[in-house]
C-alpha positions in Angstrom: 0.0 0.0 0.0 2.9 2.3 0.7 4.1 1.9 -3.0 0.6 2.7 -4.2 0.3 5.8 -2.1 3.7 6.9 -3.3 2.5 6.4 -6.9 -0.5 8.5 -6.1 1.6 11.3 -4.8 4.0 11.0 -7.8 1.0 11.1 -10.2 -0.6 14.1 -8.4 2.6 16.2 -8.3 4.5 15.1 -11.4 2.2 13.5 -14.0 -1.1 15.3 -13.7 -2.8 18.1 -15.5 -5.9 20.1 -14.5 -9.2 18.7 -15.7 -12.4 20.7 -15.9 -15.8 18.9 -15.7 -18.3 20.4 -18.2 -20.0 23.6 -17.1 -19.0 23.2 -13.5 -16.2 25.4 -12.0 -14.6 22.3 -10.4 -11.0 21.6 -11.4 -9.2 18.3 -10.4 -5.6 17.3 -10.9 -5.9 14.1 -12.9 -3.3 12.0 -14.6 -2.1 13.0 -18.1 -3.8 10.8 -20.8 -0.6 8.8 -21.7 0.3 8.0 -18.1 -2.8 6.0 -17.2 -0.7 2.9 -16.6 0.7 4.3 -13.4 -2.8 4.4 -12.0 -3.4 0.9 -13.2 -0.3 -0.3 -11.3 -1.4 1.7 -8.2 -4.9 0.1 -8.4 -3.5 -3.4 -8.5 -1.2 -2.7 -5.6 -3.7 -1.0 -3.4 -7.1 -2.7 -3.0 -6.4 -5.9 -5.0 -3.2 -7.0 -3.2 -4.3 -5.8 0.3 -7.7 -7.5 0.2 -6.0 -10.7 -1.2 -3.6 -10.6 1.8 -6.5 -10.1 4.2 -8.2 -13.2 2.7 -5.0 -15.2 2.8 -4.5 -14.3 6.5 -8.1 -15.2 7.4 -8.0 -18.6 5.5 -4.5 -19.4 6.8 -5.4 -18.8 10.5 -8.6 -20.9 10.1 -6.7 -23.7 8.5 -4.0 -23.5 11.2 -6.6 -23.7 13.9 -8.1 -26.8 12.3 -4.8 -28.6 11.8 -2.9 -27.7 14.9 -4.5 -27.5 18.4 -1.5 -25.5 19.7 -1.9 -22.7 17.2 -2.6 -19.3 18.8 -4.6 -17.1 16.4 -3.3 -13.5 16.0 -6.5 -11.4 15.6 -4.3 -8.2 15.7 -2.8 -9.1 12.4 -6.2 -9.6 10.9 -7.6 -6.4 12.4 -4.6 -4.4 10.9 -5.2 -6.0 7.5 -8.9 -5.2 7.7 -8.2 -1.5 8.5 -5.6 -1.4 5.8 -8.0 -2.8 3.3 -10.5 -0.1 4.2 -7.9 2.6 3.7 -6.8 1.0 0.5 -10.3 1.2 -1.0 -10.2 5.0 -0.6 -6.7 5.2 -2.3 -7.9 2.7 -4.9 -10.9 5.0 -5.7 -8.5 7.8 -6.6 -6.6 5.4 -8.9 -9.9 4.4 -10.6 -10.8 8.0 -11.2 -7.4 8.4 -12.9 -8.0 5.3 -14.9 -11.1 6.8 -16.3 -8.9 9.4 -18.1 -7.2 6.7 -20.1 -10.5 5.0 -20.9 -12.0 8.3 -22.0 -9.0 9.1 -24.1 -9.1 5.7 -25.8 -12.9 6.0 -26.5 -12.5 9.6 -27.8 -9.7 8.7 -30.2 -10.7 8.8 -33.9 -10.8 5.4 -35.6 
């Protein structure tokens, strides 16, 4: 998740341009059209990998309890992963918003 947030900061300060939405006076800093792949990597690293690690931890602890009577579960690890997954969804939403720039650019290109 740290790498993904680092990518988000790099995109925001180094690879973004202002985008205006229609008639509204709202201006966002979104990724430049050719740099959408940075947001794709950030999206894969943030919610996808973190949520997969949460699931891996939950399944691993349940299997360990079933197979070994002496296993002591570590709910703190699971709780940290759960909170990290929640935060990663927020960071992932920003990456998805930036991915829309690449999709719109591809759809608007003349064929």
